[in-house]
N, C-alpha and C positions, 0 to 999 in steps of 0.2 A: 168915604166917597161923597162928594157934594152932589146935590141934585142939579141937573142942568136945565130942567124944565118942570113945571108943575103939570100933573096929569091932565088937568082941565084945559091946558093950553094945547094939548096934542089933538090932532085932527082925527075924525072918525066918529061914528055914532055910538059905538060900543067898544069896550075894552076887549082885548084878547085874553081869555082866561086860561091860565096854566095851572094844572093840579099836580103837585109833587107828592110822590110816595115817600115822604120824608117826615120824620117824627120829631116834634119839639118836646124835649124832656125838661121837667122842672129841676131847679138847682138842688133840691133835696131828694132827688130820685135815688132809690136804693136797688142794688142787686144783691140777692141773698143766695148763699149756697145752702142747700137743704139735702141732707142724706135721707134716702128713702128707706128708713128703718135700719136696724142693726144688720151689719153685713150686706146692706143694700138690698135686702130680700124683697122689698116692696117696689123695686124699680119698675117692673112691668105693670104692677097694679096701679101706680100713680100715673104712668103713661096712658094706660087704658082708661082710667077714670077721669083724666084731665083735671087732676087735683093733686095737692100736696098735703100730707097729713103726718103728724108725729106717731111713732109706734107705741101707743098707749092703749091698753085694753080696759074695758069696764067703764068707760066714760058715760055710757048711756044711762047708768044708774044715778047720775048726778042731775037728771032732768034736762031742761032746755039750756043750751049754752049761755043764754042771757042770765041764768040764775047761778052760774058757776062762781065759786070763790077760789082764791089761791089755796086756801087751806083744804078745801074739798078736793081740788085737783091733785094736790100733793099727796093726800091720803090715797087717792085712786092710783097714783103712780107707784107709791110704796107698796100697796097691796098687789098690784100687777107684777112688780119686780120680785116680791117675795113668793108669789105663786109660781113664777117661772123658775125661781131658785129651787123650790121644792121639787118641781118636775125634773130639773136638771140633776138633783141629787138621786132621784129614783133611777135615773139612767146611768148611775155609777160615777157621776162627776164629783169633783171635790167641792167643798163648801166655799162660797165666794162672798157671801154677805149674811146679814142677820135680819130678823124681823124689825119693823119700825122704820121711820123716816131717816134717811141718811144723806150724805153730801151728793151722791150720785143722783138721788131722786130730785134734789133741788136743782141740779144742773139740767135734768130732763124738763123740769117745769120752765126754766128759763128759755130753753130751746123751743118748747111748745108755744110759749107766749109770744115769741118772735114771729112764729108762723101765724098764729091766730089773731094777735092784737097789735103787732108792730108793723108788719108788712102792709103797705098801702095798696089800694087799687091802682094798677099801672106799674107797680114795682116788678122787677124781673126775678125769677127763681131759676137757679141752675141746679140740676139734679144729676150727680155723677153716677155712672154704673160701677159695678164692683171691679171689673177688669178692663180690658181693652177692646173686647169684641163689640160691645154695645156703645152707642154714642152718648155724649153729654146731651141732656135735654135742657132747653132754654125756653121758659114759658113766662107769660105775663099774667099777673094776678088780676082776676076779673071781679072779685067781690070786695066790699068795703071791710075795713077792720072789724073784727068780731062777727062777721057774717060767716058762721061756721056751719057745716052741714055733715051728716053722717055718710060714710063710704063703706060699703061692704068689701072686705078683703080677707084673704086667707093666708095664714102663717102656719105652715106644716099641717097638723091635724086641726088646728084652731081656725074657725071661721066666725067672723063677727064684725061689729061696727067699729070704725075708727072715725075721727072727726078732723076735717081739714077745710081748705079753701079752694075755690074753683080757679083753674089755670087754663089759659089757652097756650098750647105749645106753639111757639113761633118758629123754632128751628131745632135741629139736632146737628151735632158736629163731632167728628172723631177726636179723641184725645191727641192723636198724632198731628193734628192740624193747628192746635192752639199753642200759644207761647209757653216757654218754660215757667215763667212767673205764674201764669194762670193755672198751669198744670199742677204746680206745687201747692197753690192755694186750694184747688178743689180736692186735693189729696189730704188736706188738713183733717185731723181726727174729729174736731168739733163738729157737732151735728148740724147746727144752724148758726150762721153769722153773716154779717154784711161784708161784701167785698170792698177792698180799698180803692181809692180813686185811681191808682196807677194802672188798673186793668179794666176800668169801666168802659173806656172808649173801644177797646178790643171786643168786649162783649156786645156793645151796641152795634158794632159793625156786623157781627154774626146775626143778631136779632132783628135789626132794622135796615141795615145797609146804608140808608141815608138818614142823617139825624142832626139835631142841634142840641148841644149840651154845654152849659156854662161858657158860652161864647165861642165854642168850637163848632164849625159847620163842616159836615163831612158828606161827600157825595160819592156815589159808586157808578161807574160806567162798565158795562160788560160786553164781551164779544164771545159769540158762540162759534166763531170761525176756527176750523181745525189748524189751518196754516196761516198765521198772521204774518203778512209779508212786509218788506221794507217800505213798499208803497203805502200799505195800510198804516204803518207807523208814522210815515211822513204826513199823511192826510190828517190823522188824529192829532199828532204833535203840533202841526202848523196851526190848526184851529185853536187848540188849548193855549199855545204860547201867544198867539195874537190877542186872544181875550185877556190873558194875564198881563201882557205889555200895556194894553189899553187901560186896564184896571189901574195899574200903577201910575200911568200918565194922568188919569183923571184925578187921582189923589193929590196931584200937584197942580190941578187946574188946566191940564193940557189935553186936548182931544186928538192930537196926532192927525189933524185934518189933512195934511198933505202927504200922508203915508198910506200906501195901498194896503189892503188886508194881507196880501202875500208878503209884503215887506214887514208888516207887524209880526207875522208868523215866524220870520227869520231873525228878528231883532234880538240882540243879546240882552237878557235881563239878569242882573246880579243875583246870585243864589240866595242872598239874604232877603231879597224882595220877592222872589218867586213863590207861588203857592206851593205848599207841601204836596208833592205828587208821588204816588207809589204805583208802579206798573207791574203787574203780574200776568204776562201774556202766555197762557198755556191753552188748554182746551177743556173747559172754557177759560177765558182770561178775564182779568179785572183791572180797572184803573181806579184808584182811590185818590180823591182830592180832598185835602183838609186845609181849612183857612180859619184864621182868627177874625171872623167877620163873614158876611153873607155870600161871598163870591163863589164858594164851592157849590151851593145850591142854585146860585144865579146861573152857573154853567149848565145845570140840568134844564132850567127853564129856557135858556137861549138855545140849547140843543133841540128842544121841542119846537121852538119857533122857526128852526131851520127848515121845517117842512112847509112854511107859509110863503106867500109871495113877499118879496122885499118891500114892495109898496105898502102892503097891509101892515107889516111889522113897523115900518117907518112912521106911518100915519096914525096908528092906533096905540093907545096906552095898553099896558100889560098889567093884569092882576094875577097874583100868585096865592095859592092856598096850600097850607101845610096841615099835617095831622098832629093833634095835641095828645100827649100822654099825661093823664092827671091834670095838674095845674101848670101845664107848659106855658111858656111865655108867648102870648099872642102877638107881641111886637115883632117876633122873628120873621113872620110872613111879610110884614110891612118893610122890614129891612131888605129882604130879598127883592121885593117889588120895586123899591126905590133903586136898588143896585141894577136890576135888569133894565129899567127904563132909562137910567143914566147911561148905561153901556150902549144900548141900542140907539139912543139919540145921538151919542157921540160917533157911532159908526156911520150913520147916515145910510140912505137907500143903496148907494153903489156898493159900499163895503158890506152891508147886510146881505146883498145878493151874492157876493163872493163867499161870504161866510156860509150862507145857505147851501151853496154848491158843494162845499167841503162836507157839510153835515149829510147831505144826500149821499155822497160817496162813502162816508163813514158808515152810514146805515146800510147801504146797498152792498158795497164791496168788502168792507171790513166787518160787517155784521155787528156793529156797535149799537147798544141800546142803553137807555137809562130810565129811571122811574119817574118820567114826566109825561103828562098827557095834555094835549090842547083840548080844552073843553068847549070852546066856542069857535064857530066858523068865521074866519076873517072876511071882512067886506072888501071886495075888489072895486077899484075905481073903473068907471066906464070910459 
């Protein structure tokens, strides 16, 4: 979309500031699946500790983690595995392995190093439970690579230190709610691995709701209304379609100046040009908008501006702030900013007023909300 005006040319003494609860993710962002110990026995421990750690005993004998070497870790893994083997035999179980370093130990080292030294600050960790009663945990890594700390945990009669990374649990979700592809992936036997690109956006929706990743902008609108009526759908649909129609017209240099907002809301837009829209109206319900460009997040900002006077929105520039994860692209906020200003300038005061009336109805009657907040009071003209 082309700019229709420079911000400095807009009237008003100060911009309207909109803060979006939307996260900009770097192109190299990773999502890791990490099993909480063999048979998932540390699931509750990692949840309580807000940390993820590999199931390796005896690491405290190696000194500070900054002094660890692969050879020393591997020896500790082998010794731990052999000790557990001997304990298993005493319980009457069959022999499974022998003393000394083996292929299984090297695999455990690989998995542990992914948690300790490969997962970046800001990466996501998915921790699956053993069965179906507990939810999947999705957390964000809080510490830098190699910033490892001890965690007290219990495994049967053994109680001791394990070493891991700090995690902020962002959400949890039942296995019954995720896609078949993601379900199959989290059930993979490998203890720690990076998820493929094909399921990343699904996980980002669960963890962040609104986000930017590799050119995809995704926004979430929610309704808490128990009975979402045809009128509610018409109000929300008219507002969304009008904005989408105008967005496409602007890409061709057309402002649709002679068309009312209501007419924009009813105008036919070819499917291939329309924003990708997914509606799940239940109780609560959700509307997801995904666009290859800033429009999805622009809708969030425009929705927040619907609570202002049309004059204030028309005469003041709008600034937009997003949240960065790791080295997220700072240009994303500027893209949304330009898009919002171009759309509201093309609308003009009269159509902004009509759009605002629909937003008020959507908020009040349809109980629709989104993660956008107006952070500055608009200046009214006297």
